[in-house]
N, C-alpha and C positions, 0 to 999 in steps of 0.2 A: 459578553461571553458567560459560559455557565462557571459560576464559582461554588465555593464550599459554602457561601451561604444562601444560594438559591439552588440547591440541589433539586432536580424535578422528582416528583412523588413516587416515580415508578422504581426509584432506587431503594434497595433495603439498606437504609442508613444505619448499619452496625457499627459499634466501636472500630472493628477493625478495617471496614470499608473506608470510614471517616479517616483513619490514621494513614492508611494507603494513599489516599489521594492528597492529604496533607503533604506527605512525603513527596509527592509527585510535584506539588506546585512550588516546593521548596528548592527544588533542583534548579541548576543554572538554565537559561533558555539555549537551547541549541539552533533553533531555527526560528527567525521572527519574519512575519509577513505583515507588511503594511500598505494599505490601501491599493492592492494589486489589482490592476485592469488590464483585459487584453481585448484589442478590437482588431477585427480582421475587414478588409476590403473585399467586396463581391460586386457583381454586376448589378445587384439590387442596393448597394450602398454599404454603408460601414453596418457589420454585425457585432454586437459585443458578446464575447464568449464567457469573460469573468469581469464581475462589477464590483470594484472597491471590496476587496476582501481582505481581512485583517485577523490574524490569528497567531498562536505561539506553540511551539513543540518543545517540551523539556528533555534534557539531556537523559538518554536511554529511554525515552518513552518509546511506546509502540503505539503511532495513530494512524487510524485507517480514514480514507476519504471515501464517502459514498454519497450517491444522490442519483435522480432520475437520468434517463438518457438525455444528453445535450446539455448537462451542466457544466461541462468544462474540465471534468477530473484528469483527462491524459493532457490536455492543455496546461493545467495548472502543474502536474508533476513536472512537465517538461522543462516549464519556466523555472521551478524550484532547482532543478537538477542544472541548470544554465544552458539549455539545448533550445531554448526559445527565449526571445525577448519580450518584456512586458511593455504594454503602450504606456502606462504609468504605473507608479507604486515602487516598493523597493523589497527586495528579499535578502536578509542576513543570516548567514551561518557563521556560528561564534562571534557575532558581532560584526563581521566583514560581509561588506555588500557582494551579492552573487552578480558577476558581469558574463558568465561564460563557463564552460565545462572546467572542471578542477578535480585533481584526484581526491579532494577532501570530501568529495559527493559521488557515492556510486549509483548505478542504475541498472535494473533488470527489467527487461521487456517482458510482454506477453510471449513473442516470438521466441524461437531459440536462436539468438544472435551470437553463436560460437562460430569461430573461424572453422571450416569444415577441412581446410588443408593442415590443421594443427592438431596434434593429440590434447588429451584431457590437461595434463602437465604443461603443455606449451601455450594452451589457452589462458590458464590460470598465470603462467610466468609473465603473459603478454605486457600487462599494465606496469609492473614493477620494471620490467626491461627497458620500457617506452621512457619513464622516469629516471633512468639512468642507474639501476641498480644492477650489480654485477651478475653475470649468469649463474655462478656458483651460489650467491646468496639468494637470487630468484629462484632458482630450483629447490633450494632447501626450504625456503618459505612456501612455495607453491605445495609441496608436499604436506606441509602443516595443515594447509586450507583445505586440499583434497581429502586428507584424513578426517577434518572436522564435519565435512559433509557426507562421509560414509563411504568415499570412492577410491580409498586406496589402491584397491586391485585393480582399478580400471585407468590408472594414471596414463598408460601408454595407449589407451584405445582412443578412436576417433569419434566424433559426434555421430557419423552414421550408424556406429555399432552400439549406441545407447538407447534406451527408453526415453519417453519425454520427460518423466519426472527426473530421471538421472542427467538429462542435459540442463534442465533448469538449476540442479545442484551445481553444476559446473559452472551456470552462469553465476551463481551466487558466491561460488568461491572466487570466481575471476574478479567480480565486483568488490569482495572484500579484500582482496590480495594488496590493494594500494591502501588499505586501512583508512576508508574514509570516515569522517565524523558522521554524516548523515547517508543513510541508504535509502535510495527511492525504488519503489517496486510498481510497475504500472500493470495490473491484473496478472501477475506471473504465472498464475496456476489457471487462469481462465481457459486454456486451450485443453487441460488435462481430465481424464475421466474422473468419476467421482470418488473412486477408491483412493486412485493415486494422488488426487488432489487432498484429501484428507491426511495422507501420509506426509505430504509434502508441508502441510500447515504445521504439523508437530516436529517435523524437521526444522522447520523455519523457528519455532518457538525455543527448540534446544539451542539452535545457533545463537540466536539473540541473547540468551541466558548466559552464554558462555564467551561473548564478545562485547567489549565496550561499543556499543553502537547504537544510534537512534534511527528507527525506522519509520517511513512514511509510506504507506501502502494502499494503493488505489484498488478498490474493488466495487463489483455490483451485486455481490453475494451478501446478503444481511447476516446469515448464520457464519460466514468466514470472518466478517468485519467484528462481530461480538466474541467471537472465539479468540481472535487474535491480540486485539487492541486493549490499550489502558483507555484510550477515549477515541471517539469517533466523529469528525467533521462531517457534518451534513450539510450540503449544498441544496439550494433552489436551482431550478433550471430556466433557460431562456430568459435572460443572463444567469450565468452562475454566480450566486449570491450566497453569503453566510445564512445558515438556518439556525444551526445550533451546534455546539461543542458537547457532546454526549459522554458522560462519564459511565465507564463500564464496571457495575460492581460486581462481575463474577470473580470469583478468588482465584488466585494463582497458586500452585501451577494450575494450567489449564487441562482439561482431560475430556475426551469425547463425551463421557456419561453426562457431562454439564448442559449438553445441548437440551437434555429433557428436564432440566431443573427451572423450577417457578421463574427465578431471578433471570435466568437466561433468556427465558420465552417473554417476560414483561420487557425486558430491555430491547430485544428483539421487535416486538409489537410497538414500543414507543418510536422506535427508527421508521419503522414501516407507516406510522401514522404521520410522521413528520414528511415523508416521502409522498405519500398518497394519502392525504388528509381525508378522513371520513365525511362523507356528504358531498365531495368534490365530484361533479358529473364526470364520468368516463365515456370518451367517445367509443360508440359502437363499430366495430369492425364491418366493412361492407360484405353482406353475404351473396355468393354467388351461386346459384341453384343450378344443378346438372342432373337432377332427378326429382321426381314427385316427392313430396314429403310422405315420410313412413311413420304413421302413428306409433310404431314398436320401436322407433329408434329415438332414442332421447339425446 
């Protein structure tokens, strides 16, 4: 894994950057993954989706997972959340083995997985009520989470009355209502338009800043990964293998103007080169001609 002793050359190793990463690695480990392997049986035989993955995520760290299509990102996060089982290996949260779903692990999906027959407040109350919290306490705490995501005026609205970004804010509030130790997010903003996606990224950073939570965030968007995370786990594909744990030197607090700064660009380029190494042959897409070539069309 990447350590403070072998930080890649693309990083701007200023004293502030070094101090931030030193504080990060000194925190307790919240999530530990040891030798994780996942195989699926198919008509063509066994397919290995993840192969011997090992990494740690520290308390209150924001880690993104990125890689080419087919690297097993979604499979990985479902195993970490306890929604699927691994073929071999181990996942530990706060030192305890993950053997299935648990309130100490929250999950936000790409789709809007709200109960359409429940209001915003009732959706957020759902988890605490299932775990035995009284109705009065669950309602009071739900209002706090709804206010945190900026939807206090919509607590009695139903999902069909909300925009896509608002639905995902409710989904985040619902996931946080059980006060999980780790929040897993599987491309939660992938279905949103570019402007709403940008707004949601900033909302998420504000929430993370104010809540004692560790986040593991799956994305295919390089800019999103660099903008959000402390470190980025880069996977190889077919099968999904550990490539590198990239440390993000972009200062916090993050703001949108940083997307145009040299440090941001250099980090993004480094990750792009990991996913698509320079010089690797790219397969050309087949061309179907339905008209004669026109020299004036490039």
